[in-house]
C-alpha positions as CSV (number, residue, x, y, z in Angstrom):
1,L,6.6,-21.5,-5.7
2,S,3.6,-20.4,-7.5
3,L,3.0,-18.3,-4.2
4,Y,5.5,-16.0,-5.1
5,K,5.0,-15.6,-8.9
6,G,5.6,-11.8,-9.6
7,V,8.0,-11.6,-6.2
8,G,10.6,-10.1,-8.4
9,A,9.3,-7.3,-9.6
10,V,7.2,-6.5,-6.0
11,A,10.9,-6.8,-4.8
12,A,13.0,-4.3,-7.5
13,S,10.3,-1.8,-6.8
14,A,9.8,-2.1,-3.1
15,G,13.2,-0.6,-1.9
16,P,13.1,2.6,-3.8
17,A,9.6,3.0,-3.4
18,H,9.4,2.9,-0.2
19,A,12.1,4.7,0.8
20,L,11.0,8.2,-1.2
21,H,7.5,7.3,0.4
22,F,8.7,7.2,4.2
23,S,10.9,10.3,3.4
24,I,8.1,12.6,1.4
25,Y,5.6,11.3,4.7
26,E,8.8,12.8,6.9
27,A,9.4,15.7,5.8
28,I,5.6,16.8,5.2
29,K,4.6,15.7,9.0
30,D,7.7,17.5,10.7
31,Q,6.8,20.7,8.2
32,L,3.0,20.7,9.5
33,G,3.9,20.2,13.0
34,G,3.0,16.3,13.5
35,N,6.2,15.3,15.4
36,R,5.4,18.2,18.0
37,A,4.1,16.8,21.3
38,G,0.1,16.8,21.1
39,H,-2.2,14.6,19.3
40,N,-2.1,14.8,15.7
41,P,-3.5,11.9,13.6
42,L,-4.6,14.0,11.1
43,I,-1.4,15.4,10.2
44,S,0.4,11.7,9.9
45,G,-2.8,11.0,7.8
46,F,-2.4,13.7,5.3
47,A,1.3,13.2,5.2
48,G,1.0,9.7,4.3
49,S,-1.7,10.4,1.8
50,V,0.4,12.6,-0.3
51,A,3.5,10.5,-0.2
52,T,1.7,7.3,-1.3
53,A,0.9,9.4,-5.1
54,F,4.9,9.1,-5.4
55,N,5.4,5.8,-3.9
56,D,2.7,4.2,-6.1
57,A,3.7,5.9,-8.9
58,I,6.8,3.0,-8.9
59,M,4.9,0.3,-7.7
60,T,1.9,0.5,-9.6
61,P,4.0,-1.0,-13.0
62,A,5.4,-3.5,-10.5
63,D,2.2,-4.8,-8.8
64,V,0.2,-4.9,-12.8
65,I,2.7,-7.4,-13.7
66,K,2.6,-9.1,-10.3
67,Q,-1.6,-9.6,-10.8
68,R,-1.2,-11.1,-13.9
69,L,1.6,-13.5,-13.2
70,Q,-0.2,-14.4,-10.1
71,V,-3.5,-15.0,-12.4
72,S,-4.4,-18.9,-12.9
73,H,-3.3,-20.5,-15.8
74,T,-0.9,-17.0,-16.5
75,P,0.4,-16.8,-20.5
76,Y,3.6,-15.4,-19.2
77,A,6.4,-17.2,-18.3
78,G,8.0,-14.9,-16.0
79,V,8.5,-10.8,-15.1
80,V,10.3,-10.3,-18.2
81,D,8.6,-11.8,-20.4
82,C,5.1,-10.4,-19.2
83,F,7.0,-7.0,-19.3
84,Q,7.8,-7.6,-22.9
85,K,4.8,-9.1,-24.2
86,V,2.2,-6.4,-21.9
87,Y,4.3,-3.4,-23.2
88,A,4.4,-4.9,-26.8
89,K,1.1,-5.8,-27.3
90,E,-0.9,-2.4,-24.7
91,G,2.1,0.0,-24.3
92,V,3.0,2.0,-21.7
93,R,-0.5,2.4,-20.7
94,A,-1.6,-0.7,-19.7
95,F,1.5,-0.4,-16.7
96,Y,-0.8,2.8,-15.4
97,R,-4.5,1.6,-16.2
98,S,-5.4,1.6,-12.7
99,Y,-2.8,4.3,-11.2
100,W,-5.6,6.8,-10.5
101,T,-7.7,3.6,-9.1
102,T,-4.6,2.3,-7.0
103,L,-4.8,5.9,-5.5
104,V,-8.3,6.3,-4.8
105,M,-7.8,3.1,-3.2
106,N,-4.7,4.1,-1.4
107,V,-5.3,7.5,-0.2
108,P,-8.1,6.4,2.3
109,Y,-6.3,3.0,3.1
110,V,-2.9,5.5,4.1
111,A,-4.8,8.2,5.4
112,M,-6.6,5.6,7.8
113,H,-3.3,3.4,8.2
114,F,-1.1,6.0,9.4
115,S,-3.6,8.0,11.8
116,V,-4.9,4.8,13.4
117,Y,-0.9,4.6,13.6
118,D,-0.1,7.7,15.2
119,A,-3.2,7.0,17.5
120,A,-2.7,3.3,18.7
121,K,0.7,4.5,19.9
122,R,-0.1,7.1,21.8
123,A,-3.4,5.3,23.3
124,I,-0.9,2.1,24.3
125,T,1.8,4.2,25.7
126,G,-0.7,7.3,27.3
127,S,1.8,9.3,26.2
128,D,2.0,12.4,23.3
129,T,6.0,11.9,23.0
130,A,7.5,9.4,20.1
131,D,10.0,8.7,23.0
132,D,8.0,6.7,24.7
133,D,7.7,4.2,21.8
134,T,9.0,0.9,22.0
135,L,9.8,-2.1,19.5
136,S,6.5,-4.0,20.7
137,V,4.0,-0.7,21.1
138,Q,5.0,-0.3,17.4
139,V,4.3,-3.7,16.3
140,M,1.0,-4.2,17.9
141,A,0.0,-0.4,16.6
142,G,1.1,-1.6,13.1
143,G,-0.9,-4.3,13.3
144,L,-3.6,-2.8,14.1
145,A,-3.4,0.4,11.8
146,G,-2.8,-2.2,8.7
147,G,-5.3,-4.6,9.5
148,S,-8.3,-2.0,10.0
149,A,-7.2,-0.1,7.0
150,A,-6.6,-2.9,4.7
151,A,-10.7,-4.2,6.0
152,I,-12.4,-1.0,5.4
153,T,-10.5,-0.4,1.3
154,T,-11.1,-4.0,0.5
155,P,-13.5,-2.8,-2.4
156,F,-11.3,-0.3,-3.7
157,D,-8.8,-3.5,-4.3
158,V,-11.1,-5.5,-5.9
159,V,-11.7,-2.7,-8.5
160,K,-8.3,-2.5,-8.7
161,T,-7.5,-6.0,-9.3
162,R,-10.1,-6.4,-12.0
163,L,-8.7,-3.5,-13.7
164,Q,-5.3,-4.9,-14.0
165,T,-6.2,-8.2,-15.2
166,E,-8.7,-7.2,-17.6
167,G,-8.8,-9.5,-20.4
168,V,-6.2,-11.9,-19.0
169,L,-8.1,-15.4,-19.1
170,S,-11.7,-13.6,-18.6
171,A,-14.5,-12.4,-20.7
172,N,-15.1,-9.4,-18.2
173,R,-15.0,-6.4,-19.5
174,Y,-15.2,-2.7,-17.7
175,K,-16.4,0.6,-19.0
176,G,-13.2,3.2,-18.3
177,V,-11.1,3.0,-15.5
178,S,-13.3,5.0,-13.1
179,V,-13.4,3.8,-9.8
180,L,-17.4,3.9,-8.3
181,P,-19.0,2.7,-12.2
182,T,-16.3,-0.2,-12.2
183,M,-17.7,-0.5,-8.5
184,R,-21.1,-0.3,-9.8
185,Q,-20.9,-2.9,-12.4
186,I,-19.3,-5.2,-10.2
187,A,-22.2,-5.2,-7.8
188,Q,-24.8,-5.2,-10.5
189,E,-23.3,-8.6,-12.5
190,E,-22.0,-10.4,-9.0
191,G,-23.7,-9.1,-6.6
192,W,-22.3,-6.7,-3.8
193,Q,-20.3,-9.3,-1.8
194,A,-18.3,-9.9,-4.9
195,L,-16.9,-6.8,-3.9
196,W,-15.7,-7.6,-0.5
197,R,-13.8,-10.9,-1.8
198,G,-10.6,-11.7,-0.3
199,V,-10.8,-9.4,3.0
200,R,-9.6,-12.1,5.1
201,P,-6.6,-13.2,3.6
202,R,-5.7,-9.1,2.6
203,V,-6.4,-8.3,6.5
204,M,-4.5,-11.7,7.5
205,F,-1.7,-10.0,4.6
206,N,-1.4,-6.8,5.8
207,T,-1.5,-6.8,9.6
208,P,2.0,-8.7,9.9
209,A,3.2,-7.1,7.1
210,A,2.6,-3.4,8.6
211,A,3.6,-4.5,11.8
212,I,7.2,-5.8,10.6
213,C,7.1,-2.6,8.3
214,W,6.7,0.1,11.1
215,G,9.0,-2.1,13.6
216,T,11.9,-2.2,11.4
217,Y,11.1,1.4,10.0
218,E,11.2,3.2,13.2
219,T,14.3,0.8,14.5
220,L,16.5,1.7,12.0
221,K,15.0,5.8,12.1
222,T,16.2,5.4,15.7
223,V,19.7,3.8,15.2
224,L,20.3,5.9,12.2
225,N,19.0,9.2,14.1
226,E,21.5,7.9,17.0
227,G,24.4,7.3,14.5
228,G,24.2,10.9,13.0
229,K,24.2,12.0,16.8
230,S,27.1,10.6,17.6
231,N,29.2,11.9,14.2
232,E,28.3,15.2,15.0
233,Q,29.7,15.0,18.5
């Protein structure tokens, strides 16, 4: 059960956060012509990057709670206890301390993820139209996109996690919340390899997670679109 510590906070936030994320993504992508025939991975990447700023505003506090609960010998009894104690001791700022770091990590992650997903689908199908997608194509492209983006952005994730768990059963203190200075401090104190700790489990998690996410999203989008067309008729 220790592997699921903090899952309640993430589960409660994930629904509205992802709904907002994909709604904004689809709107921007459509406005910029990303749904037209042709190869448009940059548009997909840009639309995803803008959408992630709104998504992270909801998910960052939940992620802070999750990270603190998952620390070995955590002083918190659960999600509510963690929220109350962190808020009482550190204030609202503690929940958004890593927001900009999260954005710095997630913007390149999402930009690469969405761009690779779009490009992979077209490479697998050999077509420029989304109508040729199948569930297997979406799952394959999603897994490839999620795994590759996760691997490349691992150092940013390490910095984000360090800032979120700073002072929790650790004497490590970082000078501010800026990404590059924190990254340099970690490298100086622990070596550059410390920035790549956790890359394998990160890739192992993000590959199937992205595959499931894209397969589910694309399937539900198709079902809802077809349902809307049927109602109009």
